[in-house]
LOPAVO-383291 format. One record per atom (N, C-alpha, C): atom name; residue number from 1; x, y, z. Coordinates in steps of 0.02 Angstrom, whole numbers. Example, Ala and Ser with C-alpha at 12.3 -4.5 7.8 and 13.67 -1.06 7.14 Angstrom:
// residues 2
node name: N	resi: 1	px: 660	py: -284	pz: 390;
node name: CA	resi: 1	px: 615	py: -225	pz: 390;
node name: C	resi: 1	px: 660	py: -165	pz: 390;
node name: N	resi: 2	px: 642	py: -112	pz: 354;
node name: CA	resi: 2	px: 684	py: -53	pz: 357;
node name: C	resi: 2	px: 645	py: 2	pz: 394;
This chain:
// residues 116
node name: N	resi: 1	px: 2991	py: -2396	pz: -2489;
node name: CA	resi: 1	px: 2944	py: -2448	pz: -2468;
node name: C	resi: 1	px: 2874	py: -2419	pz: -2467;
node name: N	resi: 2	px: 2828	py: -2452	pz: -2499;
node name: CA	resi: 2	px: 2758	py: -2431	pz: -2501;
node name: C	resi: 2	px: 2720	py: -2470	pz: -2448;
node name: N	resi: 3	px: 2686	py: -2434	pz: -2405;
node name: CA	resi: 3	px: 2647	py: -2465	pz: -2351;
node name: C	resi: 3	px: 2573	py: -2451	pz: -2366;
node name: N	resi: 4	px: 2540	py: -2498	pz: -2397;
node name: CA	resi: 4	px: 2472	py: -2487	pz: -2419;
node name: C	resi: 4	px: 2421	py: -2486	pz: -2362;
node name: N	resi: 5	px: 2434	py: -2522	pz: -2307;
node name: CA	resi: 5	px: 2383	py: -2520	pz: -2254;
node name: C	resi: 5	px: 2381	py: -2452	pz: -2222;
node name: N	resi: 6	px: 2436	py: -2414	pz: -2225;
node name: CA	resi: 6	px: 2435	py: -2345	pz: -2200;
node name: C	resi: 6	px: 2388	py: -2301	pz: -2241;
node name: N	resi: 7	px: 2380	py: -2317	pz: -2306;
node name: CA	resi: 7	px: 2334	py: -2279	pz: -2348;
node name: C	resi: 7	px: 2263	py: -2284	pz: -2321;
node name: N	resi: 8	px: 2240	py: -2344	pz: -2308;
node name: CA	resi: 8	px: 2171	py: -2352	pz: -2283;
node name: C	resi: 8	px: 2164	py: -2326	pz: -2211;
node name: N	resi: 9	px: 2216	py: -2333	pz: -2171;
node name: CA	resi: 9	px: 2215	py: -2305	pz: -2104;
node name: C	resi: 9	px: 2209	py: -2229	pz: -2108;
node name: N	resi: 10	px: 2247	py: -2199	pz: -2153;
node name: CA	resi: 10	px: 2244	py: -2126	pz: -2161;
node name: C	resi: 10	px: 2176	py: -2103	pz: -2186;
node name: N	resi: 11	px: 2146	py: -2141	pz: -2231;
node name: CA	resi: 11	px: 2078	py: -2126	pz: -2254;
node name: C	resi: 11	px: 2030	py: -2126	pz: -2194;
node name: N	resi: 12	px: 2037	py: -2175	pz: -2150;
node name: CA	resi: 12	px: 1994	py: -2179	pz: -2091;
node name: C	resi: 12	px: 2004	py: -2120	pz: -2044;
node name: N	resi: 13	px: 2067	py: -2102	pz: -2032;
node name: CA	resi: 13	px: 2083	py: -2045	pz: -1989;
node name: C	resi: 13	px: 2051	py: -1982	pz: -2017;
node name: N	resi: 14	px: 2060	py: -1971	pz: -2081;
node name: CA	resi: 14	px: 2032	py: -1911	pz: -2113;
node name: C	resi: 14	px: 1956	py: -1911	pz: -2110;
node name: N	resi: 15	px: 1926	py: -1968	pz: -2124;
node name: CA	resi: 15	px: 1853	py: -1973	pz: -2123;
node name: C	resi: 15	px: 1825	py: -1958	pz: -2053;
node name: N	resi: 16	px: 1855	py: -1987	pz: -2002;
node name: CA	resi: 16	px: 1833	py: -1975	pz: -1934;
node name: C	resi: 16	px: 1839	py: -1901	pz: -1916;
node name: N	resi: 17	px: 1896	py: -1871	pz: -1932;
node name: CA	resi: 17	px: 1908	py: -1800	pz: -1916;
node name: C	resi: 17	px: 1859	py: -1754	pz: -1952;
node name: N	resi: 18	px: 1848	py: -1767	pz: -2016;
node name: CA	resi: 18	px: 1802	py: -1725	pz: -2054;
node name: C	resi: 18	px: 1731	py: -1733	pz: -2028;
node name: N	resi: 19	px: 1709	py: -1794	pz: -2014;
node name: CA	resi: 19	px: 1641	py: -1805	pz: -1988;
node name: C	resi: 19	px: 1632	py: -1769	pz: -1921;
node name: N	resi: 20	px: 1680	py: -1775	pz: -1876;
node name: CA	resi: 20	px: 1675	py: -1743	pz: -1810;
node name: C	resi: 20	px: 1677	py: -1667	pz: -1816;
node name: N	resi: 21	px: 1718	py: -1641	pz: -1861;
node name: CA	resi: 21	px: 1721	py: -1569	pz: -1871;
node name: C	resi: 21	px: 1655	py: -1542	pz: -1897;
node name: N	resi: 22	px: 1625	py: -1579	pz: -1943;
node name: CA	resi: 22	px: 1560	py: -1557	pz: -1970;
node name: C	resi: 22	px: 1506	py: -1559	pz: -1916;
node name: N	resi: 23	px: 1508	py: -1610	pz: -1873;
node name: CA	resi: 23	px: 1460	py: -1614	pz: -1818;
node name: C	resi: 23	px: 1467	py: -1553	pz: -1772;
node name: N	resi: 24	px: 1527	py: -1527	pz: -1766;
node name: CA	resi: 24	px: 1540	py: -1469	pz: -1724;
node name: C	resi: 24	px: 1532	py: -1403	pz: -1762;
node name: N	resi: 25	px: 1509	py: -1407	pz: -1824;
node name: CA	resi: 25	px: 1501	py: -1348	pz: -1867;
node name: C	resi: 25	px: 1565	py: -1309	pz: -1876;
node name: N	resi: 26	px: 1620	py: -1345	pz: -1878;
node name: CA	resi: 26	px: 1686	py: -1313	pz: -1889;
node name: C	resi: 26	px: 1698	py: -1303	pz: -1964;
node name: N	resi: 27	px: 1736	py: -1252	pz: -1979;
node name: CA	resi: 27	px: 1751	py: -1239	pz: -2050;
node name: C	resi: 27	px: 1821	py: -1263	pz: -2070;
node name: N	resi: 28	px: 1863	py: -1276	pz: -2020;
node name: CA	resi: 28	px: 1932	py: -1294	pz: -2035;
node name: C	resi: 28	px: 1960	py: -1339	pz: -1980;
node name: N	resi: 29	px: 1994	py: -1392	pz: -2000;
node name: CA	resi: 29	px: 2031	py: -1434	pz: -1952;
node name: C	resi: 29	px: 2103	py: -1411	pz: -1954;
node name: N	resi: 30	px: 2130	py: -1395	pz: -1895;
node name: CA	resi: 30	px: 2199	py: -1371	pz: -1892;
node name: C	resi: 30	px: 2248	py: -1424	pz: -1867;
node name: N	resi: 31	px: 2223	py: -1471	pz: -1827;
node name: CA	resi: 31	px: 2267	py: -1522	pz: -1799;
node name: C	resi: 31	px: 2226	py: -1585	pz: -1783;
node name: N	resi: 32	px: 2257	py: -1643	pz: -1796;
node name: CA	resi: 32	px: 2226	py: -1707	pz: -1779;
node name: C	resi: 32	px: 2276	py: -1744	pz: -1735;
node name: N	resi: 33	px: 2255	py: -1763	pz: -1676;
node name: CA	resi: 33	px: 2297	py: -1800	pz: -1629;
node name: C	resi: 33	px: 2279	py: -1874	pz: -1633;
node name: N	resi: 34	px: 2329	py: -1914	pz: -1652;
node name: CA	resi: 34	px: 2320	py: -1985	pz: -1664;
node name: C	resi: 34	px: 2363	py: -2025	pz: -1616;
node name: N	resi: 35	px: 2334	py: -2077	pz: -1587;
node name: CA	resi: 35	px: 2370	py: -2122	pz: -1543;
node name: C	resi: 35	px: 2387	py: -2186	pz: -1582;
node name: N	resi: 36	px: 2451	py: -2204	pz: -1581;
node name: CA	resi: 36	px: 2474	py: -2264	pz: -1617;
node name: C	resi: 36	px: 2515	py: -2307	pz: -1570;
node name: N	resi: 37	px: 2498	py: -2370	pz: -1566;
node name: CA	resi: 37	px: 2535	py: -2417	pz: -1525;
node name: C	resi: 37	px: 2602	py: -2436	pz: -1556;
node name: N	resi: 38	px: 2649	py: -2449	pz: -1513;
node name: CA	resi: 38	px: 2718	py: -2465	pz: -1532;
node name: C	resi: 38	px: 2722	py: -2527	pz: -1577;
node name: N	resi: 39	px: 2678	py: -2576	pz: -1567;
node name: CA	resi: 39	px: 2681	py: -2637	pz: -1607;
node name: C	resi: 39	px: 2623	py: -2642	pz: -1656;
node name: N	resi: 40	px: 2592	py: -2585	pz: -1672;
node name: CA	resi: 40	px: 2537	py: -2585	pz: -1720;
node name: C	resi: 40	px: 2561	py: -2595	pz: -1792;
node name: N	resi: 41	px: 2624	py: -2582	pz: -1804;
node name: CA	resi: 41	px: 2650	py: -2588	pz: -1872;
node name: C	resi: 41	px: 2637	py: -2527	pz: -1915;
node name: N	resi: 42	px: 2609	py: -2475	pz: -1886;
node name: CA	resi: 42	px: 2593	py: -2415	pz: -1923;
node name: C	resi: 42	px: 2653	py: -2367	pz: -1923;
node name: N	resi: 43	px: 2672	py: -2345	pz: -1983;
node name: CA	resi: 43	px: 2728	py: -2299	pz: -1991;
node name: C	resi: 43	px: 2700	py: -2229	pz: -1998;
node name: N	resi: 44	px: 2713	py: -2186	pz: -1949;
node name: CA	resi: 44	px: 2684	py: -2119	pz: -1948;
node name: C	resi: 44	px: 2707	py: -2077	pz: -2009;
node name: N	resi: 45	px: 2768	py: -2087	pz: -2033;
node name: CA	resi: 45	px: 2790	py: -2050	pz: -2092;
node name: C	resi: 45	px: 2747	py: -2067	pz: -2153;
node name: N	resi: 46	px: 2727	py: -2129	pz: -2159;
node name: CA	resi: 46	px: 2683	py: -2150	pz: -2214;
node name: C	resi: 46	px: 2614	py: -2119	pz: -2207;
node name: N	resi: 47	px: 2589	py: -2118	pz: -2146;
node name: CA	resi: 47	px: 2523	py: -2087	pz: -2133;
node name: C	resi: 47	px: 2526	py: -2013	pz: -2151;
node name: N	resi: 48	px: 2579	py: -1979	pz: -2131;
node name: CA	resi: 48	px: 2588	py: -1908	pz: -2148;
node name: C	resi: 48	px: 2589	py: -1898	pz: -2223;
node name: N	resi: 49	px: 2626	py: -1941	pz: -2259;
node name: CA	resi: 49	px: 2631	py: -1936	pz: -2332;
node name: C	resi: 49	px: 2561	py: -1942	pz: -2364;
node name: N	resi: 50	px: 2524	py: -1994	pz: -2345;
node name: CA	resi: 50	px: 2458	py: -2004	pz: -2373;
node name: C	resi: 50	px: 2409	py: -1949	pz: -2352;
node name: N	resi: 51	px: 2416	py: -1925	pz: -2291;
node name: CA	resi: 51	px: 2372	py: -1873	pz: -2267;
node name: C	resi: 51	px: 2379	py: -1810	pz: -2309;
node name: N	resi: 52	px: 2440	py: -1791	pz: -2325;
node name: CA	resi: 52	px: 2451	py: -1731	pz: -2366;
node name: C	resi: 52	px: 2415	py: -1737	pz: -2433;
node name: N	resi: 53	px: 2415	py: -1796	pz: -2461;
node name: CA	resi: 53	px: 2381	py: -1808	pz: -2525;
node name: C	resi: 53	px: 2305	py: -1811	pz: -2517;
node name: N	resi: 54	px: 2281	py: -1850	pz: -2468;
node name: CA	resi: 54	px: 2210	py: -1861	pz: -2460;
node name: C	resi: 54	px: 2171	py: -1800	pz: -2434;
node name: N	resi: 55	px: 2204	py: -1758	pz: -2396;
node name: CA	resi: 55	px: 2169	py: -1701	pz: -2365;
node name: C	resi: 55	px: 2161	py: -1641	pz: -2411;
node name: N	resi: 56	px: 2194	py: -1643	pz: -2468;
node name: CA	resi: 56	px: 2188	py: -1587	pz: -2515;
node name: C	resi: 56	px: 2115	py: -1575	pz: -2532;
node name: N	resi: 57	px: 2097	py: -1511	pz: -2533;
node name: CA	resi: 57	px: 2029	py: -1489	pz: -2550;
node name: C	resi: 57	px: 1976	py: -1515	pz: -2502;
node name: N	resi: 58	px: 1997	py: -1527	pz: -2439;
node name: CA	resi: 58	px: 1950	py: -1543	pz: -2386;
node name: C	resi: 58	px: 1959	py: -1491	pz: -2330;
node name: N	resi: 59	px: 1917	py: -1493	pz: -2279;
node name: CA	resi: 59	px: 1926	py: -1446	pz: -2224;
node name: C	resi: 59	px: 1987	py: -1463	pz: -2181;
node name: N	resi: 60	px: 2020	py: -1518	pz: -2197;
node name: CA	resi: 60	px: 2081	py: -1538	pz: -2161;
node name: C	resi: 60	px: 2144	py: -1520	pz: -2200;
node name: N	resi: 61	px: 2136	py: -1487	pz: -2258;
node name: CA	resi: 61	px: 2194	py: -1467	pz: -2297;
node name: C	resi: 61	px: 2239	py: -1423	pz: -2254;
node name: N	resi: 62	px: 2303	py: -1438	pz: -2252;
node name: CA	resi: 62	px: 2354	py: -1402	pz: -2212;
node name: C	resi: 62	px: 2350	py: -1416	pz: -2137;
node name: N	resi: 63	px: 2307	py: -1462	pz: -2116;
node name: CA	resi: 63	px: 2306	py: -1481	pz: -2045;
node name: C	resi: 63	px: 2369	py: -1521	pz: -2029;
node name: N	resi: 64	px: 2389	py: -1518	pz: -1967;
node name: CA	resi: 64	px: 2447	py: -1558	pz: -1946;
node name: C	resi: 64	px: 2424	py: -1621	pz: -1910;
node name: N	resi: 65	px: 2463	py: -1673	pz: -1916;
node name: CA	resi: 65	px: 2451	py: -1735	pz: -1879;
node name: C	resi: 65	px: 2500	py: -1738	pz: -1822;
node name: N	resi: 66	px: 2475	py: -1751	pz: -1763;
node name: CA	resi: 66	px: 2518	py: -1759	pz: -1704;
node name: C	resi: 66	px: 2510	py: -1831	pz: -1680;
node name: N	resi: 67	px: 2566	py: -1868	pz: -1674;
node name: CA	resi: 67	px: 2563	py: -1938	pz: -1655;
node name: C	resi: 67	px: 2588	py: -1947	pz: -1583;
node name: N	resi: 68	px: 2550	py: -1985	pz: -1545;
node name: CA	resi: 68	px: 2571	py: -2006	pz: -1479;
node name: C	resi: 68	px: 2581	py: -2081	pz: -1483;
node name: N	resi: 69	px: 2640	py: -2104	pz: -1464;
node name: CA	resi: 69	px: 2656	py: -2176	pz: -1466;
node name: C	resi: 69	px: 2642	py: -2207	pz: -1399;
node name: N	resi: 70	px: 2606	py: -2263	pz: -1399;
node name: CA	resi: 70	px: 2591	py: -2300	pz: -1339;
node name: C	resi: 70	px: 2639	py: -2359	pz: -1336;
node name: N	resi: 71	px: 2675	py: -2367	pz: -1280;
node name: CA	resi: 71	px: 2724	py: -2422	pz: -1276;
node name: C	resi: 71	px: 2691	py: -2490	pz: -1271;
node name: N	resi: 72	px: 2728	py: -2540	pz: -1292;
node name: CA	resi: 72	px: 2707	py: -2609	pz: -1287;
node name: C	resi: 72	px: 2712	py: -2631	pz: -1215;
node name: N	resi: 73	px: 2656	py: -2653	pz: -1187;
node name: CA	resi: 73	px: 2653	py: -2677	pz: -1117;
node name: C	resi: 73	px: 2614	py: -2742	pz: -1115;
node name: N	resi: 74	px: 2632	py: -2783	pz: -1068;
node name: CA	resi: 74	px: 2597	py: -2846	pz: -1056;
node name: C	resi: 74	px: 2563	py: -2845	pz: -988;
node name: N	resi: 75	px: 2511	py: -2884	pz: -981;
node name: CA	resi: 75	px: 2476	py: -2891	pz: -917;
node name: C	resi: 75	px: 2477	py: -2964	pz: -897;
node name: N	resi: 76	px: 2498	py: -2978	pz: -837;
node name: CA	resi: 76	px: 2502	py: -3046	pz: -811;
node name: C	resi: 76	px: 2434	py: -3065	pz: -783;
node name: N	resi: 77	px: 2405	py: -3119	pz: -808;
node name: CA	resi: 77	px: 2341	py: -3143	pz: -783;
node name: C	resi: 77	px: 2348	py: -3178	pz: -716;
node name: N	resi: 78	px: 2409	py: -3197	pz: -699;
node name: CA	resi: 78	px: 2420	py: -3232	pz: -636;
node name: C	resi: 78	px: 2423	py: -3183	pz: -576;
node name: N	resi: 79	px: 2467	py: -3132	pz: -582;
node name: CA	resi: 79	px: 2477	py: -3086	pz: -524;
node name: C	resi: 79	px: 2449	py: -3016	pz: -536;
node name: N	resi: 80	px: 2420	py: -3004	pz: -595;
node name: CA	resi: 80	px: 2388	py: -2941	pz: -612;
node name: C	resi: 80	px: 2437	py: -2883	pz: -623;
node name: N	resi: 81	px: 2501	py: -2898	pz: -633;
node name: CA	resi: 81	px: 2551	py: -2846	pz: -645;
node name: C	resi: 81	px: 2551	py: -2827	pz: -719;
node name: N	resi: 82	px: 2569	py: -2764	pz: -732;
node name: CA	resi: 82	px: 2579	py: -2740	pz: -800;
node name: C	resi: 82	px: 2652	py: -2722	pz: -807;
node name: N	resi: 83	px: 2683	py: -2744	pz: -863;
node name: CA	resi: 83	px: 2755	py: -2735	pz: -870;
node name: C	resi: 83	px: 2774	py: -2730	pz: -943;
node name: N	resi: 84	px: 2834	py: -2702	pz: -955;
node name: CA	resi: 84	px: 2864	py: -2699	pz: -1021;
node name: C	resi: 84	px: 2908	py: -2761	pz: -1029;
node name: N	resi: 85	px: 2895	py: -2801	pz: -1080;
node name: CA	resi: 85	px: 2935	py: -2862	pz: -1087;
node name: C	resi: 85	px: 3007	py: -2848	pz: -1108;
node name: N	resi: 86	px: 3051	py: -2891	pz: -1088;
node name: CA	resi: 86	px: 3121	py: -2888	pz: -1108;
node name: C	resi: 86	px: 3128	py: -2930	pz: -1171;
node name: N	resi: 87	px: 3147	py: -2897	pz: -1226;
node name: CA	resi: 87	px: 3155	py: -2930	pz: -1291;
node name: C	resi: 87	px: 3092	py: -2969	pz: -1307;
node name: N	resi: 88	px: 3097	py: -3033	pz: -1317;
node name: CA	resi: 88	px: 3039	py: -3074	pz: -1335;
node name: C	resi: 88	px: 3015	py: -3117	pz: -1277;
node name: N	resi: 89	px: 3037	py: -3101	pz: -1217;
node name: CA	resi: 89	px: 3019	py: -3141	pz: -1158;
node name: C	resi: 89	px: 2955	py: -3114	pz: -1126;
node name: N	resi: 90	px: 2902	py: -3153	pz: -1131;
node name: CA	resi: 90	px: 2838	py: -3133	pz: -1102;
node name: C	resi: 90	px: 2830	py: -3159	pz: -1031;
node name: N	resi: 91	px: 2883	py: -3182	pz: -1000;
node name: CA	resi: 91	px: 2879	py: -3205	pz: -930;
node name: C	resi: 91	px: 2870	py: -3146	pz: -884;
node name: N	resi: 92	px: 2822	py: -3151	pz: -840;
node name: CA	resi: 92	px: 2810	py: -3097	pz: -792;
node name: C	resi: 92	px: 2871	py: -3089	pz: -746;
node name: N	resi: 93	px: 2899	py: -3029	pz: -742;
node name: CA	resi: 93	px: 2958	py: -3019	pz: -699;
node name: C	resi: 93	px: 2941	py: -3021	pz: -625;
node name: N	resi: 94	px: 2877	py: -3019	pz: -607;
node name: CA	resi: 94	px: 2857	py: -3017	pz: -537;
node name: C	resi: 94	px: 2842	py: -3087	pz: -510;
node name: N	resi: 95	px: 2805	py: -3127	pz: -547;
node name: CA	resi: 95	px: 2787	py: -3194	pz: -523;
node name: C	resi: 95	px: 2819	py: -3250	pz: -563;
node name: N	resi: 96	px: 2853	py: -3232	pz: -618;
node name: CA	resi: 96	px: 2889	py: -3279	pz: -662;
node name: C	resi: 96	px: 2843	py: -3327	pz: -699;
node name: N	resi: 97	px: 2779	py: -3313	pz: -702;
node name: CA	resi: 97	px: 2732	py: -3355	pz: -739;
node name: C	resi: 97	px: 2730	py: -3334	pz: -813;
node name: N	resi: 98	px: 2704	py: -3378	pz: -854;
node name: CA	resi: 98	px: 2697	py: -3366	pz: -926;
node name: C	resi: 98	px: 2623	py: -3358	pz: -944;
node name: N	resi: 99	px: 2589	py: -3314	pz: -910;
node name: CA	resi: 99	px: 2517	py: -3305	pz: -921;
node name: C	resi: 99	px: 2502	py: -3232	pz: -940;
node name: N	resi: 100	px: 2542	py: -3205	pz: -985;
node name: CA	resi: 100	px: 2536	py: -3134	pz: -1003;
node name: C	resi: 100	px: 2496	py: -3125	pz: -1067;
node name: N	resi: 101	px: 2463	py: -3067	pz: -1070;
node name: CA	resi: 101	px: 2426	py: -3047	pz: -1129;
node name: C	resi: 101	px: 2443	py: -2974	pz: -1144;
node name: N	resi: 102	px: 2432	py: -2953	pz: -1205;
node name: CA	resi: 102	px: 2448	py: -2885	pz: -1225;
node name: C	resi: 102	px: 2401	py: -2837	pz: -1189;
node name: N	resi: 103	px: 2431	py: -2787	pz: -1156;
node name: CA	resi: 103	px: 2391	py: -2736	pz: -1121;
node name: C	resi: 103	px: 2389	py: -2672	pz: -1162;
node name: N	resi: 104	px: 2442	py: -2657	pz: -1199;
node name: CA	resi: 104	px: 2444	py: -2598	pz: -1242;
node name: C	resi: 104	px: 2498	py: -2606	pz: -1295;
node name: N	resi: 105	px: 2490	py: -2566	pz: -1347;
node name: CA	resi: 105	px: 2539	py: -2567	pz: -1400;
node name: C	resi: 105	px: 2509	py: -2576	pz: -1469;
node name: N	resi: 106	px: 2446	py: -2599	pz: -1473;
node name: CA	resi: 106	px: 2412	py: -2608	pz: -1538;
node name: C	resi: 106	px: 2366	py: -2550	pz: -1556;
node name: N	resi: 107	px: 2363	py: -2498	pz: -1515;
node name: CA	resi: 107	px: 2315	py: -2444	pz: -1525;
node name: C	resi: 107	px: 2323	py: -2408	pz: -1592;
node name: N	resi: 108	px: 2268	py: -2384	pz: -1616;
node name: CA	resi: 108	px: 2267	py: -2338	pz: -1673;
node name: C	resi: 108	px: 2199	py: -2304	pz: -1672;
node name: N	resi: 109	px: 2198	py: -2241	pz: -1650;
node name: CA	resi: 109	px: 2136	py: -2204	pz: -1648;
node name: C	resi: 109	px: 2147	py: -2129	pz: -1647;
node name: N	resi: 110	px: 2096	py: -2093	pz: -1668;
node name: CA	resi: 110	px: 2097	py: -2020	pz: -1665;
node name: C	resi: 110	px: 2078	py: -2000	pz: -1595;
node name: N	resi: 111	px: 2125	py: -1968	pz: -1560;
node name: CA	resi: 111	px: 2113	py: -1948	pz: -1491;
node name: C	resi: 111	px: 2073	py: -1883	pz: -1488;
node name: N	resi: 112	px: 2091	py: -1835	pz: -1530;
node name: CA	resi: 112	px: 2056	py: -1771	pz: -1532;
node name: C	resi: 112	px: 2073	py: -1733	pz: -1595;
node name: N	resi: 113	px: 2033	py: -1683	pz: -1609;
node name: CA	resi: 113	px: 2047	py: -1639	pz: -1666;
node name: C	resi: 113	px: 2041	py: -1567	pz: -1642;
node name: N	resi: 114	px: 2079	py: -1524	pz: -1674;
node name: CA	resi: 114	px: 2075	py: -1452	pz: -1661;
node name: C	resi: 114	px: 2046	py: -1419	pz: -1722;
node name: N	resi: 115	px: 1996	py: -1377	pz: -1712;
node name: CA	resi: 115	px: 1959	py: -1347	pz: -1767;
node name: C	resi: 115	px: 1949	py: -1272	pz: -1756;
node name: N	resi: 116	px: 1930	py: -1238	pz: -1810;
node name: CA	resi: 116	px: 1911	py: -1167	pz: -1805;
node name: C	resi: 116	px: 1843	py: -1159	pz: -1836;
């Protein structure tokens, strides 16, 4: 299965890391820590595959990608509770209202980079 949106996401991750490393006058990126939400639709194996290709002949060549997954959580606008939904039920388990919005799970960002 080819996941093309991971290609552009990987380009963005690499661009951010290289720009930040250059700002820090680093000569080599050794690790990039990326946060990905559980429901973002991003497949980390695809990002790794594209990263190996895209990072060749850059200061990120041979750098490792470390992924932290953020769980899908909802926030109830009625009682202010944050919870993990059961299956597809967005009903707040505390107040039983249907006034929930996504609190986490869509994230995709570079958290930090390690350089030399």
